[in-house]
N, C-alpha and C positions, 0 to 999 in steps of 0.2 A: 305331622301332628296338627290336628285342628286347633287353630289359635284360640278360638272361643273356649273350647274345652280346657285347653292348657291353662288359660288365664285363671280359671276357677280353682286350680289346684296347685299351680307352680309355687306360689308363695309358701305353701305348706311343705311341698316335696323338697324343694331345693334349699330350705333352711339348713338341712344337714350338710350341704356342701360348703358352708361358710363357717363351720363350727370346729374344725380340726379334730375329728373324732379319733378315739384311740383304737377302734376296731370296727368291723362291719356291723355288729349288732348295736353299737352306740349310734352309728349312722342311721340304721333302721329305726331305732327308737326316737331319734330326733324328727323323723317324718311325722311323728304323732304328738309333737309338742303342743299343737293347738287343740289337742283332745285330752290333755292332762288337767288335773285339778278338779275344782268344783263345777264341772260343766259336763254336758253329754259327751260320752266317750266312744271308745272303739275297742274291739278285740282283734288281735292278730294271731294267725297261725301260719307257720312255715313247715311244710312237709317235704322231706327229702329221703329218698331210698327207703321208704316204708316206715319212717319214724317221724313223729311230731317233734321236730328238732328245736322248735322255738314257739312258745305261746305266751301271750302277755295281754293284760287288760290295761286300759288307760281311761281315766275319767270316771264318770258316774253312770250307773245303770238307771238310777232314779235320784234326782237331785234332792227332792223333798225328804226322802228317807235316808239320805247319805249312804246309798248303796253303791259300792265300787263295782266297776266292770272287772270281771275275771274271765279266763278262758272257758269257764262253764256258764257264763251269762248267756241267756237265750234271747236272741234278736229275731224280730220278724224278718224273714228272708226275702219278702217281696218276690220278684221274678226269679230268684234263684230256686224258688219252689218248682218251677216248670220242669226241671229235670226229673223230679220225683213223680210228677203227674205223667210225664212221658213213660217213665219206667213202669208205672202202674198199668198203662195201656199195653205195653210190651209183655208184661207178665200174663195178662189175659190172652194176648195173642199166642203166647207159647202154649197155653192150655187149650187152644182152639176155641176160645169163647168169643173172640172178636177177630175180624179180618180187616186189615188196614185199608182195603179197597172198598169196604162198605161205605155207603153214602149216608148223609143225614136223613134223607127220606126213607131209607131202608131201616135205619136205627130208630127213628121217631116217626110214627105213623102220621102225626099231625104236623110234621115240619113242612113248610111251604115249598112250592115247586123249585125255587132257586137252589134248594139244598140237594137236588137230585144228582148233581155232579160234584158236590163237595165231599171228599173222602176223609177218612181219619188221617191219612197221610197229609192231606192238605192242611188239616187242623194242626197237626204236630209240627210241621215245618213252616207254618205261617204263610202258606200260599193259597189260602181258602178264599180271600176277598171278603170274608164275613165282616159285618160292620162292628165298630167299637161300641161296646155297651156303655162306656162312660159318657158318650154323647147323649144318652137318654136317661141318665140318672140325675135327679135333682139333688142339690146340696141341702139335704134335710137333716144334716147332723148325724149323730151315731145312734139315735134311737129308732131309726127305721132303715137299717142297713140292708142293702140288697145282698142276696146270696146266689150261689151257683144256679139254682133252679130259676131264680128270677132273671138271670142273664140268659138262660136258655129261652125263657118266655119272650124276652126282648127280641132275640134272634128270630123267633117264630112269628113275631109281629111284623117283620120286614118283608118286603116283596122282592128284594134283590140285594146283592152284595156290591162291593166297590168295583169288582171286576170279575171276569170269568175265572173259575178255579184253575190254578196252575199257570195263570198268565203272568203273574207278578209275585214278588215277595212283599208282604206288608205285615209287620209285627201285630199280633192280635191277642189281647187278653181274653176277648170273648171266646176264642177257639179253645183256650185251656180251661175255662170255666165249663164249657160244654163237654170237654174230655172228662172232667171230674164226674159229670152226670152219666157219661157212658160207663165209667168205672162202676158207679153205683148200680146201673141197670143190669150189667152183665155179671157182676160179682155177687149181687144180692146183699151187699154190705154198704153201710154209709162210707163215704170217702175217707174220713179220718180213721175209722176202724180198719179199713183195707190197708191204708198206709202203715198203720201200726203193726198189724198182723203179718203183712207180707214183706215189709221193707225195714221198718224201724226195729222191731223186736228181733228178727234174725241177725241184724247187725249190731245188736245191743246199743242202739242209739236211744238210750233210756230217757233222755230229756227232750227229745224231738217230738213235736205234735203238730197236727193241723188244728189250730185253735178255733173253738166255737164258744163264744161268750155264754156263760151260765150253764155250759155243758161240761167243759173241762177247764183246766187252768194251766198256766205256764209257770213252771218253777224258775226261780232266779231270773225273772223277766226284766229285760230292759224296756223302758218306756221312751217313746219318741218325743223330740223337742224341736221347736222352731224359735229362732232368734227374732224377737219383736221388740223394737225400741231399746235395743241393747240388753234385753233380759231374755233368759231362756224360759219359754212358755211350753208346758206340756201339751203336745198335739199328737196324741198317739193313735187316734182312730179317725177314719173318714167314712162317708156313706158307702164306699166300696171296699172297706177293709175286711168285711166278713166273707168275701168271695175267696174260696179256698184253692181252686185248681190253678189259678194264675198267680197266687202270691200269699197264701194263708198259713204257711208253715213257719214255726219258730224252731230255731236250733242254735247250736253253739259251736265254737271251734273244735272242741274235743269230739263231739258227735260227728261233725263234718269230716274230721280226719278218718273216722271209721268208714264213712261213706266213700271218701276218696279212695281208700285202699281197696274197697270192694270192687271198684271199677277196673282194677287190674286183674280181676279174677272172674270166674263164671259161677260164683257162689249164688248170686241172685238171678242173673240173666245169662243166656247162652251167648256165645261169641257172635252169632248171627244178629242177636238183638243189640249187643254192644256196638256192632258195626253200623246198625241203623241209628243209634243214639248219636254217634260221632261221624256219620256220613254226610257229605254235602248234599243239600237240597238240589233238586233239578226241576226247572220249569218245563212246560210242555213243548217249548221250542228247543229243548236240549240244553239251555244255558244253566250252569251251576250257580248256586248262591251260597253265602257263608252262614248257613244255619242247618243244624241237624234236627234231632228230636229233643228239644229242651236245652240245647247248647249252641252258643255261637262258636264259629270256627274261623281260624285264620292261620296263615303261614308266616313265619318269620322270614326275613330276607334270605336266610340260608336254607329255606325250605322246611324248617322245623315246624311241626304241627302244634298249634295251641288250641285248647278247648276251654271255654270260659262262659260265665254268665254274670251279668250285673243284676242288681235288684234295687228298685227305687219305689218307695211308697211315701205316704204323707210325711213321715219324719224318720225314715231309715234309708241308708245308702250302703250297699254291700257289693262285694265282688268275690267270686270263686274262680281262680285262675290256675289252669293246669297245663304243664308241658310234659306229656306222658313219656316221651323218649328220655327225658332227664329224670323221671320219677320225682318231679318237683312241682309243688303246688303252693299257692298263697291264698289265704282266706282273710278278708278284711270285712268286719261287720261293724256298723256304726248306728247310733240312735239320734241322729240329727239330720236335718234336710240340707246338708252340705256334705260333700261337694256335689256338683252335677254328676248324674249317673255315669256318663261316659268318661268322666275324669277318674272314676274308680279303677278303670283298666290301667290308665297311666300310673296310678298310685301303686298297683300291684307290680307293674313292670319295674318301677323304681325300687321297690323292696327287693325284687330279684336281683337287680343290678348291684345294689349295695351288699346284699347277702353273699353274692358270689364274688364280690371284690372286684367288679369290672369298672 
């Protein structure tokens, strides 16, 4: 365990161990003690053997309106969004509308020369080397937010990436914003509409949307908060919050349960595509790395496979953690800028430990 990450979350997590709980769910609930009451909260979902066996909200979705968090409260997913963007690309692949080996110069005629070796696969598994768009976005507040097309334009203005495609793994929000634009080009639909028609509607994820201000709205929305001077201040948006492909979806525990269950089936994607989602990336030197298409990957000490993703944006911290062999998943969604993103994984693992009585 990384001591820096652990220190950010251990005071919350291990409060449960000193409280003499009466059962595993009492212990789990105590992990959320710092999220209860009149402060930004959290939603928890535990999925086991095909059932949402436990779901609960803690604290407030919006302090000013005294709105409680419930399992149907919609949080900005941040980078948990990426698994949906990857799925959208794979749906187009299955229809023969895109090829994962197409390069950026083949897809966009005006993309500069450095994109001639960057494939869709490189974008999907973060081995493209494309530069982070956040480096080029000024802090102009929320009135002039950049969107996915603007991210693509920033990428077109560069003359090189960080490294040759396939040489290294480097997490890239830019890549997923560009993937959203690829979806729009080859589907003939705007990205939010494609997600709704091809993913959310078939799964009856009725509250889940890719949010575009003044175009659609988020029902039962949680607003993000930052702790400043001992007070919770609403800080829900940033200059990059309007980018959809890398982090713009809002969803809730109940809808994500439906998504989780679909991943055990071929209702949306073929088994070949599912294998790509959850397959380890490979560099051009043959070395594997722990990322598939929109999912982090790791193995437990006993070799058990875990697939997960964290999400972090201005005032939201989330984790979606799955152990497919156990048919076990944990979803934690929060609307504050605590804890550090990496600590969310530790939090999910502690929920599992207590839930299973270990």
